[in-house]
BAFI-3210 file (N, C-alpha, C; in Angstrom, 3 decimals, decimal comma, padded with zeros to 6 digits):
// residues 214
n [1|2|3|4|5|6|7|8|9|10|11|12|13|14|15|16|17|18|19|20|21|22|23|24|25|26|27|28|29|30|31|32|33|34|35|36|37|38|39|40|41|42|43|44|45|46|47|48|49|50|51|52|53|54|55|56|57|58|59|60|61|62|63|64|65|66|67|68|69|70|71|72|73|74|75|76|77|78|79|80|81|82|83|84|85|86|87|88|89|90|91|92|93|94|95|96|97|98|99|100|101|102|103|104|105|106|107|108|109|110|111|112|113|114|115|116|117|118|119|120|121|122|123|124|125|126|127|128|129|130|131|132|133|134|135|136|137|138|139|140|141|142|143|144|145|146|147|148|149|150|151|152|153|154|155|156|157|158|159|160|161|162|163|164|165|166|167|168|169|170|171|172|173|174|175|176|177|178|179|180|181|182|183|184|185|186|187|188|189|190|191|192|193|194|195|196|197|198|199|200|201|202|203|204|205|206|207|208|209|210|211|212|213|214]
n.u [010,322|011,572|014,424|014,303|016,078|018,094|016,491|016,526|017,259|020,165|020,356|020,736|019,136|016,662|015,957|015,445|013,861|011,481|010,783|010,653|008,972|006,444|005,867|006,030|003,898|001,592|001,370|001,809|000,127|000,638|002,674|004,551|003,912|002,703|003,169|006,279|006,542|005,414|006,845|009,320|008,610|007,894|010,633|011,868|011,008|011,131|013,253|014,424|015,772|016,129|016,140|014,127|012,026|012,336|012,344|009,570|008,362|009,763|008,670|005,788|006,523|007,073|004,734|003,018|004,238|003,802|001,065|000,519|001,986|000,290|-001,886|-000,824|-000,714|-003,350|-004,252|-002,788|-002,272|-004,646|-006,324|-004,488|-004,295|-006,952|-007,060|-005,063|-005,921|-008,779|-010,117|-012,279|-015,976|-015,639|-013,634|-014,394|-016,778|-015,265|-014,256|-016,456|-017,791|-015,277|-015,685|-018,443|-018,249|-016,225|-017,289|-018,854|-017,730|-015,398|-012,303|-012,200|-012,514|-010,322|-008,607|-009,659|-009,544|-007,053|-006,618|-007,956|-008,158|-006,677|-008,403|-006,768|-005,154|-007,341|-009,055|-007,056|-005,791|-008,640|-008,964|-007,121|-007,947|-010,710|-010,024|-009,894|-009,544|-006,287|-004,761|-006,387|-006,564|-003,528|-003,293|-005,291|-003,888|-001,661|-002,370|-003,281|-000,789|000,542|-000,871|-001,123|001,372|002,253|000,561|000,787|003,671|003,248|001,512|003,172|005,086|003,759|003,065|005,562|006,533|004,877|005,544|008,568|010,545|010,016|009,936|009,435|006,747|005,375|005,287|004,114|001,121|001,002|000,594|-001,486|-003,574|-003,881|-004,878|-006,899|-008,586|-008,467|-009,939|-012,347|-012,735|-013,213|-015,629|-017,550|-017,551|-018,795|-021,139|-022,583|-022,883|-024,574|-026,998|-027,196|-028,233|-030,548|-032,237|-033,945|-035,509|-036,688|-038,046|-039,726|-041,654|-042,373|-045,620|-048,252|-049,317|-051,847|-052,508|-052,396|-050,281|-050,752]
n.v [-015,293|-016,557|-018,063|-021,155|-022,136|-020,178|-019,832|-020,300|-020,758|-019,701|-018,293|-014,608|-013,479|-014,382|-013,696|-010,653|-010,870|-011,811|-009,960|-007,631|-007,380|-008,353|-006,002|-003,885|-004,779|-003,523|-000,969|-001,067|-003,144|-005,134|-006,433|-009,714|-010,736|-012,688|-015,374|-015,225|-015,733|-018,280|-019,322|-019,742|-021,311|-023,704|-024,327|-024,801|-027,461|-030,213|-029,550|-028,754|-026,357|-024,425|-021,625|-021,259|-020,078|-017,554|-016,388|-016,805|-014,981|-012,461|-012,391|-011,791|-009,426|-007,558|-007,439|-006,525|-003,851|-003,117|-002,598|-000,648|001,571|001,907|002,496|005,274|006,581|006,566|008,684|010,675|011,830|011,959|012,730|012,349|009,596|008,888|009,280|008,023|005,166|004,972|005,934|006,794|005,000|002,299|002,337|003,976|002,502|000,670|001,888|002,737|000,209|-000,670|000,859|000,902|-002,009|-002,114|-000,022|-001,934|-004,671|-004,204|-005,154|-007,460|-007,501|-006,671|-008,536|-010,772|-009,503|-009,653|-011,635|-011,143|-010,731|-007,678|-006,418|-005,824|-003,108|-001,613|-001,560|-001,173|001,688|003,179|002,544|004,347|006,869|007,397|007,764|005,291|003,722|003,610|001,891|-000,151|-000,901|-001,585|-003,600|-005,440|-005,747|-006,635|-009,561|-010,265|-010,586|-012,250|-014,395|-014,640|-014,699|-017,327|-019,177|-019,042|-019,624|-022,331|-023,439|-023,578|-025,238|-027,620|-028,142|-028,264|-030,683|-032,614|-033,189|-033,663|-034,301|-032,667|-029,497|-027,228|-028,271|-028,323|-026,100|-024,686|-026,066|-025,309|-022,278|-022,598|-023,572|-021,289|-019,293|-020,463|-020,306|-017,635|-017,040|-018,246|-017,059|-014,188|-014,890|-015,887|-013,014|-011,570|-013,015|-012,376|-009,602|-009,443|-010,608|-008,924|-006,589|-007,671|-008,669|-006,445|-005,967|-008,342|-008,870|-006,968|-004,106|-002,540|-003,656|-001,321|000,698|-001,055|-002,522|-006,290|-008,977|-010,814]
n.w [-029,870|-026,647|-025,180|-023,539|-022,357|-021,093|-018,919|-016,165|-012,320|-011,433|-013,129|-014,028|-016,115|-015,618|-013,228|-013,731|-016,012|-014,355|-012,519|-014,035|-016,363|-015,180|-013,968|-015,941|-017,731|-016,693|-017,473|-020,238|-021,685|-023,660|-023,283|-022,609|-019,265|-018,463|-019,834|-019,814|-017,087|-016,915|-018,572|-017,333|-015,156|-016,689|-017,697|-015,335|-014,524|-012,539|-011,142|-008,066|-006,839|-004,436|-005,040|-006,920|-005,560|-004,863|-007,693|-007,866|-006,075|-006,841|-009,502|-008,084|-006,844|-009,063|-010,196|-008,306|-007,917|-010,725|-010,694|-008,509|-009,458|-011,759|-010,114|-008,758|-011,548|-012,601|-010,473|-010,353|-012,993|-014,374|-016,327|-018,664|-018,703|-019,163|-021,794|-022,820|-022,127|-022,083|-023,935|-026,457|-027,650|-026,654|-024,696|-022,902|-021,778|-020,705|-018,765|-017,426|-016,764|-014,909|-012,607|-011,856|-011,035|-009,518|-006,899|-006,105|-005,489|-004,451|-003,212|-004,247|-006,593|-007,498|-007,251|-008,646|-011,125|-012,268|-013,639|-015,774|-019,008|-019,923|-017,926|-015,539|-015,955|-016,459|-013,741|-012,234|-013,148|-012,721|-010,026|-009,374|-010,248|-009,087|-006,519|-004,621|-001,379|-000,364|001,320|001,325|-001,597|-001,486|-000,262|-001,421|-003,986|-003,259|-002,645|-004,725|-006,542|-005,241|-005,539|-008,164|-009,206|-008,283|-009,241|-012,214|-012,444|-011,453|-013,063|-015,340|-014,762|-014,255|-017,126|-017,881|-016,360|-017,573|-020,192|-019,962|-021,648|-023,711|-023,671|-025,095|-025,814|-023,318|-022,443|-024,429|-023,858|-021,392|-021,575|-023,376|-021,500|-019,811|-021,322|-021,881|-019,111|-018,879|-020,737|-019,777|-017,639|-018,483|-020,328|-018,234|-016,986|-018,956|-019,553|-016,797|-017,052|-019,199|-018,099|-016,212|-017,312|-018,704|-016,777|-015,428|-017,291|-017,896|-015,612|-015,683|-014,911|-011,483|-010,428|-010,343|-006,882|-005,150|-006,737|-007,958|-008,905|-011,892]
ca.u [010,305|012,517|015,202|014,183|017,820|018,202|015,573|017,006|017,637|020,872|020,779|020,335|018,121|015,536|015,109|014,973|012,474|010,187|010,386|010,329|007,822|004,809|005,682|006,186|002,805|000,553|001,201|002,180|-000,404|000,826|004,044|004,130|004,325|002,349|003,676|007,371|006,440|004,883|008,002|009,872|008,120|008,434|012,072|012,363|010,432|012,317|014,412|014,283|016,503|015,439|016,047|013,025|011,167|012,576|011,604|008,181|008,846|010,355|007,300|004,731|006,723|006,973|003,131|002,646|004,804|003,357|-000,473|000,557|002,273|-001,069|-002,866|-000,480|-000,824|-004,556|-004,477|-002,146|-002,403|-005,965|-006,463|-003,358|-004,964|-008,160|-006,668|-004,705|-006,355|-009,957|-010,496|-013,303|-016,652|-015,070|-012,833|-015,302|-017,525|-014,784|-013,928|-018,048|-017,938|-014,479|-016,196|-019,366|-017,827|-015,339|-018,033|-019,879|-017,194|-014,119|-011,126|-012,191|-012,666|-008,899|-007,700|-010,005|-009,009|-005,418|-006,261|-009,041|-007,429|-007,272|-009,111|-005,755|-005,084|-008,588|-009,405|-005,923|-006,139|-009,751|-009,055|-006,450|-008,606|-012,017|-009,407|-009,894|-008,656|-004,822|-004,650|-007,262|-006,102|-002,397|-003,476|-005,810|-003,081|-000,470|-002,472|-003,506|000,327|000,960|-001,867|-001,246|003,003|002,158|-000,416|001,314|004,954|003,549|001,042|004,119|005,593|002,475|003,409|006,962|006,601|004,009|006,690|009,854|011,642|010,040|009,825|008,654|005,390|005,089|005,240|002,824|000,353|000,505|000,017|-003,002|-004,276|-003,886|-005,609|-008,450|-008,975|-008,780|-011,480|-013,645|-013,435|-014,104|-016,852|-018,315|-017,938|-020,035|-023,007|-022,915|-023,072|-025,804|-027,686|-027,423|-028,895|-031,711|-032,865|-035,349|-036,592|-037,601|-039,010|-041,080|-041,698|-043,295|-046,703|-048,849|-049,908|-053,024|-052,852|-051,804|-049,834|-052,042]
ca.v [-016,371|-016,933|-019,441|-021,867|-022,441|-019,199|-019,480|-021,096|-020,032|-019,142|-016,839|-013,103|-013,148|-015,025|-012,423|-009,378|-011,035|-011,985|-008,563|-006,335|-007,506|-008,213|-004,287|-003,015|-004,643|-002,950|-000,028|-001,703|-004,516|-005,769|-007,220|-011,457|-011,279|-014,188|-015,989|-015,347|-016,578|-019,636|-019,983|-020,235|-022,977|-024,997|-024,341|-025,332|-028,585|-031,430|-028,951|-028,291|-025,624|-023,492|-020,321|-020,820|-019,372|-016,275|-016,221|-016,889|-013,668|-011,728|-012,038|-011,239|-008,097|-006,810|-007,377|-005,497|-002,608|-002,301|-002,518|000,880|002,442|002,301|003,729|006,440|007,316|007,097|009,074|011,621|011,949|011,150|013,265|011,433|007,806|008,519|009,821|006,705|003,853|005,107|006,638|006,233|004,613|001,115|002,728|004,757|001,429|-000,376|002,367|002,596|-001,141|-000,942|001,987|000,387|-003,206|-001,787|-000,068|-003,351|-005,741|-003,811|-005,660|-009,007|-007,451|-006,263|-009,618|-011,558|-008,732|-009,768|-012,921|-011,120|-009,621|-005,904|-006,104|-005,290|-002,017|-000,657|-001,584|-000,377|003,043|003,420|002,720|005,825|007,998|007,413|007,931|004,196|003,678|003,603|000,897|-001,475|-001,048|-001,858|-005,334|-006,384|-005,905|-007,934|-010,977|-010,613|-010,377|-013,542|-015,600|-014,514|-015,212|-018,799|-019,708|-018,852|-020,628|-023,809|-023,954|-023,919|-026,327|-028,886|-028,266|-028,985|-031,992|-033,591|-032,946|-033,345|-034,549|-031,571|-028,505|-026,431|-028,658|-028,588|-024,558|-024,189|-026,764|-024,451|-021,293|-022,625|-023,706|-019,883|-018,754|-021,038|-020,007|-016,024|-016,799|-018,599|-015,709|-013,213|-015,216|-014,985|-011,730|-010,967|-013,315|-011,481|-008,002|-009,310|-011,079|-007,710|-005,833|-008,139|-008,511|-005,764|-006,252|-009,644|-009,085|-006,049|-003,001|-003,167|-003,183|-000,149|000,564|-001,114|-003,683|-007,280|-009,513|-011,731]
ca.w [-029,132|-025,557|-025,278|-022,538|-021,578|-020,286|-017,676|-014,748|-010,856|-011,498|-014,450|-013,627|-016,971|-015,165|-012,321|-014,355|-016,550|-013,595|-012,168|-015,293|-017,382|-014,700|-013,473|-016,751|-018,549|-016,159|-018,222|-021,655|-021,410|-024,783|-022,802|-022,198|-018,458|-017,873|-020,678|-019,226|-015,596|-017,043|-019,088|-015,506|-014,195|-017,566|-017,366|-013,811|-014,410|-011,895|-010,381|-006,438|-006,354|-003,490|-005,416|-007,585|-005,000|-004,821|-008,871|-007,533|-005,281|-007,969|-010,282|-006,933|-006,575|-010,013|-010,467|-007,185|-007,834|-011,673|-010,061|-007,551|-010,360|-012,419|-009,362|-009,135|-012,985|-012,598|-009,494|-010,581|-014,636|-014,908|-018,028|-019,655|-018,422|-019,714|-023,366|-023,491|-022,201|-022,237|-025,379|-027,597|-026,774|-025,769|-023,662|-021,898|-021,238|-020,121|-017,520|-016,708|-015,715|-013,939|-011,573|-010,983|-010,427|-008,441|-005,870|-005,654|-005,180|-004,155|-003,415|-004,849|-008,419|-007,896|-007,363|-009,776|-012,461|-012,811|-014,339|-016,624|-020,092|-020,225|-016,570|-014,645|-016,289|-016,361|-012,500|-011,451|-012,803|-011,897|-008,381|-008,579|-010,599|-007,983|-004,944|-004,216|-000,510|-000,688|002,088|000,672|-002,699|-001,551|000,324|-002,615|-004,943|-002,776|-002,360|-006,449|-007,013|-004,933|-006,160|-009,455|-009,774|-007,921|-010,615|-013,494|-012,213|-011,132|-014,279|-016,272|-014,045|-014,533|-018,300|-017,998|-015,905|-018,140|-021,260|-019,502|-022,962|-024,765|-022,901|-025,773|-025,739|-021,991|-022,480|-025,118|-023,602|-020,058|-022,145|-024,130|-020,357|-019,178|-022,065|-021,554|-017,612|-018,928|-021,456|-019,243|-016,870|-019,200|-020,387|-016,859|-016,724|-020,036|-018,917|-015,781|-017,228|-019,962|-017,162|-015,137|-018,149|-019,284|-015,519|-015,127|-018,599|-018,010|-014,713|-016,241|-014,088|-010,583|-010,307|-009,358|-005,801|-005,334|-007,986|-007,615|-009,847|-012,179]
c.u [011,674|013,208|015,206|015,557|018,158|017,784|015,432|017,124|018,717|021,331|020,223|019,089|017,128|015,089|014,859|013,574|011,311|009,857|010,003|009,359|006,427|005,091|005,746|004,687|001,667|-000,150|001,301|001,541|-000,194|002,215|003,452|004,407|003,913|003,023|005,186|007,353|005,965|006,136|009,076|009,910|008,155|009,584|013,038|011,763|011,330|013,036|013,918|015,011|015,686|014,937|014,712|011,799|011,191|012,478|010,487|007,781|009,032|008,971|006,059|005,411|006,751|005,452|002,623|003,082|004,370|001,691|-000,266|001,349|000,984|-001,927|-002,183|-000,775|-002,460|-005,277|-003,808|-002,369|-003,812|-006,418|-005,749|-003,988|-006,003|-007,797|-006,225|-004,893|-007,985|-010,748|-011,501|-014,460|-016,575|-014,274|-013,761|-015,980|-016,551|-014,270|-015,474|-017,979|-016,633|-015,205|-017,568|-019,189|-017,037|-016,267|-018,730|-018,916|-015,628|-012,935|-011,144|-012,483|-010,940|-008,248|-008,321|-009,766|-007,548|-005,533|-007,570|-008,363|-007,937|-007,872|-008,337|-005,737|-006,303|-009,270|-008,600|-005,874|-007,389|-009,704|-008,319|-007,048|-009,836|-010,800|-010,094|-008,906|-007,326|-004,488|-005,493|-006,693|-004,468|-002,248|-004,182|-004,644|-001,769|-001,195|-002,895|-001,994|000,807|000,318|-001,545|000,243|002,805|001,543|000,268|002,943|004,485|002,210|001,832|005,502|004,957|002,990|004,859|007,315|005,840|004,798|007,905|010,800|011,256|009,404|009,229|007,023|004,563|004,606|003,822|001,497|-000,026|-000,131|-001,255|-004,336|-004,603|-004,580|-007,350|-009,139|-009,298|-010,200|-012,558|-014,060|-013,950|-015,447|-018,064|-018,681|-018,783|-021,220|-023,405|-023,389|-024,203|-026,822|-028,205|-028,447|-030,210|-032,649|-034,468|-036,243|-037,451|-038,452|-040,042|-040,655|-042,478|-044,543|-047,195|-049,234|-051,100|-053,421|-052,065|-051,482|-050,934|-051,241]
c.v [-016,081|-017,917|-020,077|-022,391|-021,936|-018,896|-020,356|-020,174|-019,378|-018,216|-015,407|-012,715|-013,243|-014,015|-011,340|-009,509|-011,122|-010,944|-007,402|-006,498|-007,549|-006,566|-003,595|-003,141|-004,190|-001,745|-000,182|-003,064|-005,736|-006,957|-008,628|-011,336|-012,222|-015,239|-016,302|-016,430|-018,409|-020,274|-020,629|-021,427|-023,641|-025,170|-024,894|-026,565|-029,914|-030,391|-028,570|-027,623|-024,520|-021,985|-019,963|-020,027|-017,835|-015,798|-016,105|-014,990|-012,325|-010,785|-011,344|-009,481|-007,364|-006,597|-006,247|-003,785|-002,186|-001,862|-001,080|001,698|003,118|003,205|005,041|007,336|007,594|008,213|010,796|012,473|011,605|011,557|012,234|010,183|007,777|008,720|008,246|005,084|003,712|005,930|005,944|005,465|003,343|001,492|003,163|003,476|000,628|000,350|002,335|001,218|-001,248|-000,096|001,108|-001,390|-003,093|-001,511|-001,128|-004,208|-005,211|-004,396|-006,761|-008,800|-007,196|-007,702|-010,807|-011,044|-009,143|-011,005|-012,133|-010,258|-008,185|-005,385|-005,328|-003,795|-001,232|-000,505|-000,727|001,413|003,810|003,850|004,353|006,972|008,507|007,440|006,498|004,225|002,992|002,123|-000,353|-002,058|-002,197|-003,635|-006,306|-006,627|-007,195|-009,101|-011,349|-011,001|-011,997|-014,863|-015,765|-015,461|-016,937|-019,726|-019,629|-019,627|-021,841|-024,329|-024,000|-025,194|-027,841|-028,920|-028,977|-030,233|-033,108|-033,761|-032,722|-033,548|-033,728|-030,583|-027,594|-026,912|-028,426|-026,669|-024,174|-025,002|-025,688|-023,054|-021,491|-022,896|-022,252|-019,318|-019,300|-020,520|-018,311|-016,295|-017,311|-017,211|-014,515|-013,469|-014,793|-013,911|-010,978|-011,326|-012,766|-010,450|-008,246|-009,983|-009,568|-006,848|-006,294|-008,311|-007,992|-005,858|-007,202|-009,751|-008,179|-004,884|-003,495|-002,843|-001,656|-000,055|000,196|-002,368|-004,987|-007,827|-010,672|-013,194]
c.w [-027,955|-025,530|-023,930|-021,528|-021,029|-018,769|-016,825|-013,601|-011,245|-012,526|-013,837|-014,657|-016,371|-014,007|-012,955|-015,325|-015,432|-013,034|-013,080|-015,799|-016,501|-014,394|-014,883|-017,543|-018,032|-016,787|-019,568|-021,448|-022,650|-024,291|-022,263|-020,893|-017,810|-018,652|-020,006|-017,855|-015,832|-017,855|-017,949|-015,692|-015,541|-017,714|-016,560|-013,817|-013,822|-011,185|-008,909|-005,914|-005,634|-004,084|-006,476|-006,888|-004,954|-006,394|-008,738|-007,150|-006,098|-008,939|-009,584|-007,125|-007,538|-010,299|-009,599|-007,532|-009,773|-011,743|-009,081|-008,436|-011,322|-011,739|-009,192|-010,180|-012,643|-011,508|-009,838|-012,130|-014,960|-016,399|-018,836|-019,608|-019,127|-021,411|-023,813|-023,217|-022,206|-023,353|-025,874|-026,635|-025,905|-024,531|-022,291|-021,082|-020,199|-018,568|-016,575|-015,821|-014,634|-012,473|-011,024|-010,417|-009,267|-007,441|-005,313|-004,845|-004,555|-004,192|-003,891|-006,084|-008,214|-008,197|-008,490|-011,244|-012,986|-013,388|-015,797|-017,851|-020,288|-018,774|-015,662|-014,815|-016,033|-015,001|-011,689|-011,374|-012,638|-010,793|-008,263|-009,200|-009,741|-006,755|-004,235|-002,811|-000,773|-000,032|001,472|-000,754|-002,830|-001,101|-000,612|-003,506|-004,600|-002,663|-004,365|-007,173|-006,512|-005,696|-007,796|-010,073|-009,396|-009,070|-011,634|-013,543|-012,288|-012,340|-015,546|-015,913|-014,178|-016,156|-018,517|-017,761|-017,110|-019,528|-020,873|-021,087|-024,195|-024,350|-023,596|-025,522|-024,445|-022,064|-023,080|-024,627|-021,978|-020,675|-022,712|-022,668|-019,840|-019,809|-021,724|-020,150|-017,770|-019,836|-020,567|-017,979|-017,648|-019,849|-019,363|-016,773|-017,601|-019,864|-018,044|-016,373|-018,433|-019,037|-016,325|-015,894|-018,485|-017,984|-015,233|-016,442|-018,626|-016,838|-014,550|-015,122|-012,611|-010,607|-009,440|-007,845|-006,053|-006,276|-007,451|-008,816|-010,358|-011,987]
res [m|f|d|l|t|v|l|h|a|s|s|p|v|s|y|v|l|a|f|s|l|p|a|l|d|a|v|v|p|v|l|p|s|e|s|v|v|i|a|l|g|a|a|s|a|g|s|t|d|p|r|l|g|l|l|v|l|m|a|a|v|g|a|f|v|g|d|n|v|c|y|l|i|g|r|r|f|e|g|w|a|n|r|r|f|f|a|g|e|k|g|a|k|r|r|q|w|a|e|a|t|l|a|r|y|g|g|r|l|i|v|v|c|r|f|v|p|g|g|r|t|a|v|t|l|t|c|g|a|t|d|y|p|r|r|s|f|v|f|a|t|a|v|a|a|v|i|w|a|c|y|a|f|f|l|g|r|l|g|g|e|a|f|k|d|r|p|w|v|g|l|v|a|a|l|a|l|a|l|v|v|s|g|v|l|e|l|v|r|r|l|l|r|w|w|k|r|r|r|p|t|a|e|g|p|d|p|a|p|g|t|t|e|p]
***
């Protein structure tokens, strides 16, 4: 765990963490980038220091850089990316889902998957591997990065404000809420996939020409 007392607008550590973890966790998804940005928000509860805006900007830039590094990896090192991130049956299904959903929803998927566990890496690598239009990708990842950084930071602020005398309680509450949001999005994704698979079966085959439905 990190010390909340060092996470403030005048600390160089805050800026390093705000940029580096969101950039790196695109390739190393186990890094706690969202947790750190939430912690920055919780630690700054009650503060009106204008430099807080710079912290949010650094987090957004880091997330944007990480997404675009993933795009380049997928485009130039597709074989390595497949072995590293899409190995096995589960990995292959993740990539198939990313390709099919990306073809249908495009930039909207890139934005939404920023909040889905594991979705960010799968989608950004797939965008590179399938030569998704670079300009569209850059725009979508810029929008996603700004929304995500603001969401995580102000979620932390909300928890910090609610528990001003107990900052760690506020941080834990904010992290729990973030997990709930991610869980709901993942549940919705799975339900939509289940419904899409079940729908043709439920509707049955098309009637033969010249016949009518009973």
